[in-house]
N, C-alpha and C positions, 0 to 999 in steps of 0.2 A: 613398504610391498609386498608384496602376492607370491609368494614360494606356485613353483609351476607343482599341484602337489594332484592327484586325479583325486573326482569327486567319493571318492571311496573311501581314500585314504583317509581325506578332513576329520579329523573332533567336532562333536557337535559344537565347540566352545565358539572355535573354531566361525563355525560358519554361522554363527548367534552373532557374534559383533560384526561381521561382516556386514550384514542385513540391515542394522539396525542404522537410523537414522540421530546423527549428536545435532542435540540440540543446547546455548547458552540458556542457560536458567530467566534471563532477561528476553529471551524471545514466548518463550511460557506467558509471562505476563501479561494482561489486560491492561491498554493506555486508559489515556484519559477521555472519552469520546467526547465531552462534551466542551474542549476544552481543542482537541482536534476541527472540531465545526467548524468556532471559533474563530480560529488560527484562520480556517478553509472563507470562509464565509471572508474573516478583515484581508488578505495579503487579498481578496479578489476585489474588493472594495478600494484595497492601492494602485491596482493595477489598471481599474476604472478611473481614477483619479491621475493616471500617466496621462490619460490620452489629454490634457489640456497640458502643455510640455513646449520643448523646446526643439521639433520637429514638425518638417514636412511630407506631404506623400500619406498616403494613405494602409500604406503596408503592413506601419507600424501601430495604427489605426486598429486594425485587421485580426492583427496578433493580441493586441490587448483586450479585445474583446472577447475573441473568442475564449483566448485561457480561460477570462474571468469569467466566461460563461461553462467554461468545460468541469471549475472546482466549484459553481454551483450546481452542475450536474449530478457528477460525483455526490455530493451533499445528501439530497435531493435522491438519489436513490440511495443511496442508505440507509435511511430512512422508512424510508419505503419498505426496501427490503426487509429490516428489522419490525417494521410495524405487521409485516405479514407475516413470518416467519418463517418466510426463505435465509436468515443469513442471520447466525447464535449471536446473542446478547453480552458474551463474554466476555469478550474478542472482539 
């Protein structure tokens, strides 16, 4: 909890601590990009195999196809952005 102290009366340390974002060490570690891509594409395949199941109507089919297409587009967008240098390769 912050005290109501005028800006001129605050110490340098108090201003510094209040403005720094807090990160856990795991947040700054890069993840395994290849396994994330395989997982996203595998999930898209599983969603498409759910088209043959015990359901009636096309509402479920639209959601399954749309979600699978969204996952594939996210992976393709990530590949294109990294190839063109618009997204860093470290994370």
